[in-house]
A tleap script that builds the chain and sets N, CA, C and O, in Angstrom:
source leaprc.protein.ff14SB
mol = sequence {
  NMET GLN ILE THR ASP ILE LYS VAL ARG LYS
  LEU PHE ASP GLU GLY PRO MET LYS ALA ILE
  VAL SER VAL THR PHE ASP GLY GLN LEU ALA
  VAL HIE ASP VAL LYS VAL ILE TYR ALA ARG
  ASP LYS TYR PHE ILE VAL MET PRO SER ARG
  LYS ASN PRO ASP ASP THR TYR ARG ASP ILE
  VAL HIE PRO ILE ASN ALA GLN PHE ARG GLY
  MET LEU GLU GLU SER VAL ILE SER ALA TYR
  GLU ALA ALA LEU GLU ASN ALA ALA GLU ILE
  ALA ASP THR GLU GLU VAL GLY ASP PRO CVAL
}
set mol.1.N position { -8.433 16.373 -2.346 }
set mol.1.CA position { -8.981 16.326 -1.003 }
set mol.1.C position { -9.583 14.945 -0.784 }
set mol.1.O position { -10.378 14.459 -1.589 }
set mol.2.N position { -9.188 14.328 0.318 }
set mol.2.CA position { -9.647 12.984 0.637 }
set mol.2.C position { -10.549 13.007 1.865 }
set mol.2.O position { -10.326 13.771 2.804 }
set mol.3.N position { -11.561 12.164 1.839 }
set mol.3.CA position { -12.389 11.968 3.028 }
set mol.3.C position { -11.629 11.008 3.928 }
set mol.3.O position { -11.340 9.878 3.535 }
set mol.4.N position { -11.305 11.457 5.136 }
set mol.4.CA position { -10.525 10.614 6.044 }
set mol.4.C position { -11.367 10.012 7.159 }
set mol.4.O position { -10.921 9.085 7.835 }
set mol.5.N position { -12.589 10.529 7.365 }
set mol.5.CA position { -13.451 9.959 8.395 }
set mol.5.C position { -14.887 10.390 8.162 }
set mol.5.O position { -15.153 11.520 7.752 }
set mol.6.N position { -15.795 9.489 8.424 }
set mol.6.CA position { -17.221 9.797 8.403 }
set mol.6.C position { -17.822 9.215 9.669 }
set mol.6.O position { -17.702 8.017 9.925 }
set mol.7.N position { -18.464 10.053 10.455 }
set mol.7.CA position { -19.124 9.609 11.682 }
set mol.7.C position { -20.622 9.841 11.540 }
set mol.7.O position { -21.068 10.969 11.330 }
set mol.8.N position { -21.390 8.771 11.655 }
set mol.8.CA position { -22.844 8.889 11.662 }
set mol.8.C position { -23.228 9.238 13.096 }
set mol.8.O position { -23.116 8.409 13.999 }
set mol.9.N position { -23.676 10.457 13.290 }
set mol.9.CA position { -23.941 10.979 14.635 }
set mol.9.C position { -25.294 10.543 15.189 }
set mol.9.O position { -25.428 10.268 16.381 }
set mol.10.N position { -26.296 10.484 14.309 }
set mol.10.CA position { -27.640 10.135 14.770 }
set mol.10.C position { -28.403 9.482 13.629 }
set mol.10.O position { -28.312 9.913 12.480 }
set mol.11.N position { -29.159 8.434 13.959 }
set mol.11.CA position { -30.032 7.750 13.003 }
set mol.11.C position { -31.483 8.059 13.355 }
set mol.11.O position { -31.833 8.193 14.528 }
set mol.12.N position { -32.322 8.168 12.330 }
set mol.12.CA position { -33.746 8.428 12.518 }
set mol.12.C position { -34.557 7.352 11.803 }
set mol.12.O position { -34.230 6.958 10.684 }
set mol.13.N position { -35.629 6.874 12.464 }
set mol.13.CA position { -36.514 5.885 11.853 }
set mol.13.C position { -37.654 6.552 11.090 }
set mol.13.O position { -38.057 6.079 10.028 }
set mol.14.N position { -38.164 7.635 11.627 }
set mol.14.CA position { -39.346 8.297 11.068 }
set mol.14.C position { -38.950 9.470 10.176 }
set mol.14.O position { -37.923 10.113 10.392 }
set mol.15.N position { -39.780 9.735 9.171 }
set mol.15.CA position { -39.589 10.899 8.320 }
set mol.15.C position { -38.518 10.704 7.263 }
set mol.15.O position { -37.848 9.672 7.229 }
set mol.16.N position { -38.358 11.705 6.397 }
set mol.16.CA position { -37.396 11.581 5.297 }
set mol.16.C position { -35.929 11.721 5.734 }
set mol.16.O position { -35.041 11.176 5.078 }
set mol.17.N position { -35.665 12.445 6.833 }
set mol.17.CA position { -34.283 12.563 7.291 }
set mol.17.C position { -33.900 11.278 8.017 }
set mol.17.O position { -34.538 10.894 8.997 }
set mol.18.N position { -32.850 10.618 7.526 }
set mol.18.CA position { -32.459 9.313 8.057 }
set mol.18.C position { -31.227 9.365 8.943 }
set mol.18.O position { -31.042 8.488 9.786 }
set mol.19.N position { -30.371 10.381 8.772 }
set mol.19.CA position { -29.163 10.455 9.599 }
set mol.19.C position { -28.573 11.853 9.559 }
set mol.19.O position { -28.814 12.634 8.639 }
set mol.20.N position { -27.787 12.139 10.595 }
set mol.20.CA position { -26.953 13.333 10.624 }
set mol.20.C position { -25.521 12.840 10.741 }
set mol.20.O position { -25.207 11.991 11.576 }
set mol.21.N position { -24.658 13.381 9.894 }
set mol.21.CA position { -23.313 12.857 9.711 }
set mol.21.C position { -22.285 13.984 9.810 }
set mol.21.O position { -22.566 15.128 9.452 }
set mol.22.N position { -21.085 13.644 10.303 }
set mol.22.CA position { -19.936 14.544 10.253 }
set mol.22.C position { -18.894 13.923 9.333 }
set mol.22.O position { -18.658 12.716 9.381 }
set mol.23.N position { -18.267 14.750 8.494 }
set mol.23.CA position { -17.271 14.281 7.535 }
set mol.23.C position { -15.971 15.037 7.782 }
set mol.23.O position { -15.975 16.260 7.914 }
set mol.24.N position { -14.856 14.305 7.845 }
set mol.24.CA position { -13.545 14.927 7.997 }
set mol.24.C position { -12.764 14.766 6.699 }
set mol.24.O position { -12.733 13.689 6.102 }
set mol.25.N position { -12.136 15.857 6.276 }
set mol.25.CA position { -11.353 15.888 5.043 }
set mol.25.C position { -9.873 16.058 5.382 }
set mol.25.O position { -9.499 16.943 6.152 }
set mol.26.N position { -9.041 15.201 4.799 }
set mol.26.CA position { -7.581 15.262 4.967 }
set mol.26.C position { -7.161 15.304 6.433 }
set mol.26.O position { -6.080 15.801 6.748 }
set mol.27.N position { -7.990 14.795 7.326 }
set mol.27.CA position { -7.660 14.824 8.740 }
set mol.27.C position { -7.497 16.230 9.288 }
set mol.27.O position { -6.917 16.418 10.357 }
set mol.28.N position { -8.013 17.232 8.552 }
set mol.28.CA position { -7.775 18.632 8.895 }
set mol.28.C position { -9.037 19.476 9.032 }
set mol.28.O position { -9.037 20.468 9.761 }
set mol.29.N position { -10.099 19.102 8.350 }
set mol.29.CA position { -11.312 19.917 8.300 }
set mol.29.C position { -12.528 19.036 8.529 }
set mol.29.O position { -12.718 18.041 7.831 }
set mol.30.N position { -13.355 19.399 9.510 }
set mol.30.CA position { -14.578 18.641 9.788 }
set mol.30.C position { -15.787 19.459 9.364 }
set mol.30.O position { -15.870 20.656 9.636 }
set mol.31.N position { -16.718 18.799 8.695 }
set mol.31.CA position { -17.992 19.412 8.319 }
set mol.31.C position { -19.079 18.632 9.051 }
set mol.31.O position { -19.246 17.431 8.841 }
set mol.32.N position { -19.812 19.329 9.911 }
set mol.32.CA position { -20.857 18.704 10.716 }
set mol.32.C position { -22.230 18.978 10.110 }
set mol.32.O position { -22.396 19.882 9.292 }
set mol.33.N position { -23.207 18.180 10.529 }
set mol.33.CA position { -24.612 18.371 10.170 }
set mol.33.C position { -24.925 18.139 8.695 }
set mol.33.O position { -25.797 18.800 8.131 }
set mol.34.N position { -24.215 17.206 8.074 }
set mol.34.CA position { -24.598 16.744 6.741 }
set mol.34.C position { -25.756 15.780 6.963 }
set mol.34.O position { -25.653 14.866 7.781 }
set mol.35.N position { -26.847 15.975 6.248 }
set mol.35.CA position { -28.048 15.157 6.458 }
set mol.35.C position { -28.198 14.125 5.348 }
set mol.35.O position { -27.977 14.421 4.174 }
set mol.36.N position { -28.575 12.913 5.735 }
set mol.36.CA position { -28.933 11.866 4.774 }
set mol.36.C position { -30.449 11.867 4.696 }
set mol.36.O position { -31.137 11.710 5.705 }
set mol.37.N position { -30.963 12.046 3.482 }
set mol.37.CA position { -32.400 12.155 3.232 }
set mol.37.C position { -32.833 11.018 2.312 }
set mol.37.O position { -32.121 10.651 1.377 }
set mol.38.N position { -34.011 10.471 2.593 }
set mol.38.CA position { -34.621 9.482 1.688 }
set mol.38.C position { -35.925 10.065 1.187 }
set mol.38.O position { -36.871 10.254 1.951 }
set mol.39.N position { -35.967 10.350 -0.105 }
set mol.39.CA position { -37.177 10.903 -0.724 }
set mol.39.C position { -37.205 10.490 -2.191 }
set mol.39.O position { -36.166 10.304 -2.824 }
set mol.40.N position { -38.397 10.354 -2.703 }
set mol.40.CA position { -38.582 9.955 -4.103 }
set mol.40.C position { -37.813 8.673 -4.428 }
set mol.40.O position { -37.205 8.539 -5.490 }
set mol.41.N position { -37.860 7.737 -3.478 }
set mol.41.CA position { -37.266 6.406 -3.647 }
set mol.41.C position { -35.754 6.409 -3.824 }
set mol.41.O position { -35.209 5.502 -4.452 }
set mol.42.N position { -35.063 7.417 -3.278 }
set mol.42.CA position { -33.607 7.403 -3.326 }
set mol.42.C position { -33.019 8.177 -2.155 }
set mol.42.O position { -33.677 9.022 -1.548 }
set mol.43.N position { -31.763 7.863 -1.856 }
set mol.43.CA position { -31.019 8.568 -0.817 }
set mol.43.C position { -30.204 9.683 -1.455 }
set mol.43.O position { -29.708 9.542 -2.573 }
set mol.44.N position { -30.070 10.790 -0.737 }
set mol.44.CA position { -29.175 11.864 -1.143 }
set mol.44.C position { -28.757 12.621 0.103 }
set mol.44.O position { -29.318 12.413 1.178 }
set mol.45.N position { -27.769 13.503 -0.037 }
set mol.45.CA position { -27.300 14.269 1.110 }
set mol.45.C position { -27.696 15.736 0.955 }
set mol.45.O position { -27.861 16.248 -0.152 }
set mol.46.N position { -27.841 16.387 2.101 }
set mol.46.CA position { -28.103 17.823 2.151 }
set mol.46.C position { -27.007 18.422 3.021 }
set mol.46.O position { -26.760 17.972 4.140 }
set mol.47.N position { -26.361 19.439 2.483 }
set mol.47.CA position { -25.249 20.067 3.194 }
set mol.47.C position { -25.775 20.971 4.307 }
set mol.47.O position { -26.937 21.375 4.281 }
set mol.48.N position { -24.922 21.291 5.285 }
set mol.48.CA position { -25.344 22.174 6.380 }
set mol.48.C position { -25.772 23.533 5.832 }
set mol.48.O position { -25.159 24.061 4.904 }
set mol.49.N position { -26.820 24.087 6.410 }
set mol.49.CA position { -27.325 25.371 5.925 }
set mol.49.C position { -27.794 26.225 7.088 }
set mol.49.O position { -27.891 25.768 8.227 }
set mol.50.N position { -28.082 27.471 6.771 }
set mol.50.CA position { -28.602 28.387 7.787 }
set mol.50.C position { -29.817 29.089 7.199 }
set mol.50.O position { -29.906 29.315 5.992 }
set mol.51.N position { -30.736 29.423 8.072 }
set mol.51.CA position { -31.967 30.082 7.649 }
set mol.51.C position { -31.730 31.587 7.518 }
set mol.51.O position { -31.177 32.221 8.416 }
set mol.52.N position { -32.155 32.143 6.388 }
set mol.52.CA position { -32.043 33.577 6.137 }
set mol.52.C position { -33.261 34.305 6.709 }
set mol.52.O position { -34.279 33.674 6.991 }
set mol.53.N position { -33.165 35.624 6.880 }
set mol.53.CA position { -34.306 36.389 7.398 }
set mol.53.C position { -35.584 36.236 6.557 }
set mol.53.O position { -36.689 36.386 7.079 }
set mol.54.N position { -35.435 35.940 5.264 }
set mol.54.CA position { -36.612 35.788 4.395 }
set mol.54.C position { -37.144 34.358 4.377 }
set mol.54.O position { -37.917 33.997 3.490 }
set mol.55.N position { -36.730 33.533 5.362 }
set mol.55.CA position { -37.170 32.146 5.528 }
set mol.55.C position { -36.668 31.191 4.443 }
set mol.55.O position { -37.185 30.080 4.325 }
set mol.56.N position { -35.681 31.596 3.655 }
set mol.56.CA position { -35.024 30.679 2.732 }
set mol.56.C position { -33.785 30.133 3.436 }
set mol.56.O position { -33.383 30.638 4.485 }
set mol.57.N position { -33.191 29.109 2.856 }
set mol.57.CA position { -31.995 28.511 3.435 }
set mol.57.C position { -30.825 28.674 2.487 }
set mol.57.O position { -30.993 28.660 1.267 }
set mol.58.N position { -29.630 28.830 3.058 }
set mol.58.CA position { -28.411 28.970 2.274 }
set mol.58.C position { -27.375 27.997 2.836 }
set mol.58.O position { -27.136 27.954 4.043 }
set mol.59.N position { -26.755 27.206 1.929 }
set mol.59.CA position { -25.712 26.274 2.358 }
set mol.59.C position { -24.551 27.038 2.973 }
set mol.59.O position { -24.134 28.077 2.461 }
set mol.60.N position { -24.038 26.513 4.071 }
set mol.60.CA position { -22.861 27.091 4.709 }
set mol.60.C position { -21.603 26.603 3.989 }
set mol.60.O position { -20.644 27.353 3.809 }
set mol.61.N position { -21.627 25.347 3.587 }
set mol.61.CA position { -20.517 24.729 2.865 }
set mol.61.C position { -21.140 23.796 1.831 }
set mol.61.O position { -22.184 23.193 2.080 }
set mol.62.N position { -20.499 23.678 0.676 }
set mol.62.CA position { -21.043 22.795 -0.362 }
set mol.62.C position { -19.960 22.421 -1.362 }
set mol.62.O position { -18.988 23.157 -1.536 }
set mol.63.N position { -20.126 21.276 -2.022 }
set mol.63.CA position { -19.187 20.878 -3.072 }
set mol.63.C position { -19.281 21.851 -4.252 }
set mol.63.O position { -20.354 22.373 -4.554 }
set mol.64.N position { -18.154 22.083 -4.906 }
set mol.64.CA position { -18.114 23.020 -6.024 }
set mol.64.C position { -18.507 22.356 -7.342 }
set mol.64.O position { -19.063 23.013 -8.222 }
set mol.65.N position { -18.224 21.061 -7.485 }
set mol.65.CA position { -18.554 20.425 -8.762 }
set mol.65.C position { -19.294 19.103 -8.546 }
set mol.65.O position { -19.292 18.531 -7.456 }
set mol.66.N position { -19.918 18.648 -9.616 }
set mol.66.CA position { -20.750 17.440 -9.552 }
set mol.66.C position { -19.925 16.192 -9.240 }
set mol.66.O position { -20.409 15.292 -8.554 }
set mol.67.N position { -18.703 16.125 -9.726 }
set mol.67.CA position { -17.855 14.953 -9.484 }
set mol.67.C position { -17.569 14.799 -7.986 }
set mol.67.O position { -17.691 13.701 -7.443 }
set mol.68.N position { -17.194 15.881 -7.325 }
set mol.68.CA position { -16.909 15.792 -5.895 }
set mol.68.C position { -18.187 15.538 -5.099 }
set mol.68.O position { -18.171 14.774 -4.134 }
set mol.69.N position { -19.295 16.172 -5.495 }
set mol.69.CA position { -20.572 15.927 -4.817 }
set mol.69.C position { -20.938 14.449 -4.906 }
set mol.69.O position { -21.365 13.855 -3.915 }
set mol.70.N position { -20.776 13.857 -6.077 }
set mol.70.CA position { -21.090 12.434 -6.249 }
set mol.70.C position { -20.241 11.548 -5.364 }
set mol.70.O position { -20.746 10.608 -4.750 }
set mol.71.N position { -18.948 11.844 -5.295 }
set mol.71.CA position { -18.047 11.063 -4.449 }
set mol.71.C position { -18.411 11.229 -2.977 }
set mol.71.O position { -18.430 10.252 -2.228 }
set mol.72.N position { -18.699 12.454 -2.560 }
set mol.72.CA position { -19.082 12.723 -1.173 }
set mol.72.C position { -20.394 12.022 -0.836 }
set mol.72.O position { -20.511 11.382 0.209 }
set mol.73.N position { -21.368 12.143 -1.714 }
set mol.73.CA position { -22.670 11.516 -1.480 }
set mol.73.C position { -22.545 9.998 -1.379 }
set mol.73.O position { -23.135 9.383 -0.491 }
set mol.74.N position { -21.788 9.399 -2.277 }
set mol.74.CA position { -21.600 7.947 -2.258 }
set mol.74.C position { -20.932 7.498 -0.949 }
set mol.74.O position { -21.336 6.500 -0.353 }
set mol.75.N position { -19.915 8.235 -0.513 }
set mol.75.CA position { -19.201 7.882 0.719 }
set mol.75.C position { -20.094 8.020 1.943 }
set mol.75.O position { -20.096 7.149 2.812 }
set mol.76.N position { -20.848 9.101 2.017 }
set mol.76.CA position { -21.719 9.341 3.173 }
set mol.76.C position { -22.835 8.297 3.220 }
set mol.76.O position { -23.132 7.763 4.288 }
set mol.77.N position { -23.446 8.007 2.092 }
set mol.77.CA position { -24.542 7.029 2.066 }
set mol.77.C position { -24.017 5.629 2.406 }
set mol.77.O position { -24.708 4.858 3.072 }
set mol.78.N position { -22.813 5.297 1.959 }
set mol.78.CA position { -22.207 4.005 2.322 }
set mol.78.C position { -21.981 3.920 3.830 }
set mol.78.O position { -22.242 2.886 4.444 }
set mol.79.N position { -21.494 5.012 4.424 }
set mol.79.CA position { -21.288 5.029 5.883 }
set mol.79.C position { -22.621 4.905 6.612 }
set mol.79.O position { -22.704 4.236 7.643 }
set mol.80.N position { -23.663 5.543 6.088 }
set mol.80.CA position { -25.002 5.442 6.686 }
set mol.80.C position { -25.492 3.994 6.634 }
set mol.80.O position { -25.991 3.469 7.629 }
set mol.81.N position { -25.349 3.358 5.483 }
set mol.81.CA position { -25.793 1.968 5.346 }
set mol.81.C position { -25.025 1.045 6.288 }
set mol.81.O position { -25.607 0.122 6.857 }
set mol.82.N position { -23.725 1.283 6.458 }
set mol.82.CA position { -22.931 0.477 7.395 }
set mol.82.C position { -23.406 0.704 8.827 }
set mol.82.O position { -23.466 -0.238 9.616 }
set mol.83.N position { -23.743 1.947 9.167 }
set mol.83.CA position { -24.246 2.244 10.519 }
set mol.83.C position { -25.588 1.564 10.755 }
set mol.83.O position { -25.854 1.092 11.861 }
set mol.84.N position { -26.437 1.508 9.729 }
set mol.84.CA position { -27.719 0.803 9.846 }
set mol.84.C position { -27.497 -0.681 10.115 }
set mol.84.O position { -28.139 -1.265 10.988 }
set mol.85.N position { -26.584 -1.285 9.357 }
set mol.85.CA position { -26.285 -2.709 9.548 }
set mol.85.C position { -25.753 -2.965 10.959 }
set mol.85.O position { -26.142 -3.935 11.609 }
set mol.86.N position { -24.872 -2.098 11.420 }
set mol.86.CA position { -24.309 -2.231 12.763 }
set mol.86.C position { -25.408 -2.114 13.819 }
set mol.86.O position { -25.434 -2.887 14.777 }
set mol.87.N position { -26.302 -1.161 13.649 }
set mol.87.CA position { -27.411 -0.982 14.598 }
set mol.87.C position { -28.317 -2.212 14.598 }
set mol.87.O position { -28.790 -2.633 15.653 }
set mol.88.N position { -28.561 -2.791 13.420 }
set mol.88.CA position { -29.403 -3.984 13.328 }
set mol.88.C position { -28.733 -5.171 14.023 }
set mol.88.O position { -29.395 -5.946 14.712 }
set mol.89.N position { -27.423 -5.308 13.839 }
set mol.89.CA position { -26.693 -6.398 14.493 }
set mol.89.C position { -26.743 -6.243 16.012 }
set mol.89.O position { -26.922 -7.228 16.728 }
set mol.90.N position { -26.589 -5.032 16.502 }
set mol.90.CA position { -26.651 -4.783 17.940 }
set mol.90.C position { -28.043 -5.117 18.467 }
set mol.90.O position { -28.180 -5.736 19.522 }
set mol.91.N position { -29.076 -4.707 17.730 }
set mol.91.CA position { -30.452 -4.994 18.146 }
set mol.91.C position { -30.704 -6.497 18.169 }
set mol.91.O position { -31.358 -7.000 19.083 }
set mol.92.N position { -30.187 -7.225 17.164 }
set mol.92.CA position { -30.353 -8.680 17.131 }
set mol.92.C position { -29.645 -9.337 18.312 }
set mol.92.O position { -30.183 -10.261 18.922 }
set mol.93.N position { -28.455 -8.872 18.634 }
set mol.93.CA position { -27.688 -9.416 19.754 }
set mol.93.C position { -28.421 -9.173 21.070 }
set mol.93.O position { -28.473 -10.054 21.928 }
set mol.94.N position { -28.981 -7.987 21.225 }
set mol.94.CA position { -29.712 -7.668 22.455 }
set mol.94.C position { -30.979 -8.508 22.579 }
set mol.94.O position { -31.341 -8.935 23.675 }
set mol.95.N position { -31.657 -8.747 21.444 }
set mol.95.CA position { -32.866 -9.589 21.473 }
set mol.95.C position { -32.530 -11.003 21.900 }
set mol.95.O position { -33.243 -11.587 22.716 }
set mol.96.N position { -31.455 -11.565 21.361 }
set mol.96.CA position { -31.063 -12.936 21.667 }
set mol.96.C position { -30.655 -13.033 23.141 }
set mol.96.O position { -30.912 -14.049 23.786 }
set mol.97.N position { -30.026 -11.993 23.672 }
set mol.97.CA position { -29.561 -12.024 25.048 }
set mol.97.C position { -30.651 -11.769 26.074 }
set mol.97.O position { -30.434 -12.018 27.260 }
set mol.98.N position { -31.820 -11.281 25.660 }
set mol.98.CA position { -32.910 -10.986 26.601 }
set mol.98.C position { -33.523 -12.281 27.123 }
set mol.98.O position { -33.782 -13.197 26.342 }
set mol.99.N position { -33.759 -12.373 28.434 }
set mol.99.CA position { -34.437 -13.562 28.961 }
set mol.99.C position { -35.913 -13.582 28.537 }
set mol.99.O position { -36.550 -12.535 28.419 }
set mol.100.N position { -36.432 -14.770 28.316 }
set mol.100.CA position { -37.819 -14.913 27.867 }
set mol.100.C position { -38.760 -15.027 29.029 }
set mol.100.O position { -39.969 -15.154 28.834 }
savepdb mol mol.pdb
quit
């Protein structure tokens, strides 16, 4: 299974959640609401989940093995970092274009 697209849907400045991402596999299956989290001095991903009646959460979809999770996490975090760089470049361009 190959990751064919990653879309960073929303970026956050405040709090541990830094982005919400959608990932497409083999151009056939999209998984939405993958979260990029920054905590304990590192980035990691949290898969989409739903709240149970007992106030616990259960993943709706998740990687089956550590190797695939690592590959997915690395790809998503790389896409997040690229989106951050793009946002910074846009902000710099807008600042330069603003009249003083």
